[in-house]
C-alpha angles and dihedrals in degrees: 000000000000121000121225131183120222099235098218086075088074099024093133087075125077113262091252090054091046088057093047093048095046093048092047090054092051103258117144097204149016121231099211126216102207093216088068087065093051138285090279097048091121089067096039113154120250093252092057092046089053092050092051092050091046093051089056094046093048089056093046093252138119131217094245094192147302132272139168085053101172101035090107144073097035123250101037124148134163090192099055123112088218098102094199092055091044092051093048089051092051090048089056090049094050093045089049089056090055089046091053092052092047091052091051095250122155102207147012124219117217106205107131096135096181092052094052097044109142130196102169139027092259089057090057091048091055091049091053091046088057092047091051089055090049091050092054092048093047092050090052095055098035103250131118122243109210124206109215118207107218133196128257140277092031092051125043101182128056105005102161138048090245091055090048091050091055091054093044092052093047091053091044101196124137087219093059113072141146132254139194126243106191095214093054093040093051089055102037108031120085092220133052115281092247091055091048090054092050089051099043105034094068090057090072090229097103113089108163145022133209123193122214135136121246087245086067093248127111127284109285092026097090145027098284114109114226100179092085090048093052090046091051091051091051093046092051092049098246110170101165134100124306110197125201109225115172121165097200116058111199125211087351141320100268093047091047090050090052095048094049097053092043090054096045094044088053090054092048090053092049093051097041 
């Protein structure tokens, strides 16, 4: 397993300093939220893409992938009946897939609960239409587009791994798979997160993992136990990226980043 830091945790730093800090703490990658690179990151020129990739390489890191895909620009939705807004949102998704490939990333995480909020069956149909387009684009450039089940009430569509599986199987692309976010899974799944991983990883549908406590802080900063989760990942042969994605940074982002990797590395050593 390779550990990645979601870069919005330290977004107050320049990207070059983010890379240096993450590498110094022992992370191997940054999972990049495009909005941290500007509202127009999805249409970033080739020269800027090269500089981002070079900053990571110079620090000994990789861009592991992208997440928070539709956080910027404002007003996006893949559920809306406004076709112009829907098309602009899909354009951002497809351009983000190209951006991920150009930065050397392996995957994209589609969370974006506000931008996939559904209220009627036609809303869900439009969301899946957008995801099908993303799957085709991801397959073309050799990255994986991950559907992230998210917890209610923030998210109204695809809350559980079973619901994600149904969408993934309908779309039927090897480049469109599901992932587990430990916060959402701890709230929405009927079984412990470690048991969910043991059940879903062997299906071949699970492509990515994010660690966060149900209190919205990082692993090791709440009551959730991650040792069984790490053990389940090891036992099922997972060798991909594990990204640290807290939403509350206490006392600050850099300290949170340090605590998380120290805790998870300790678990990895214990279960080795």
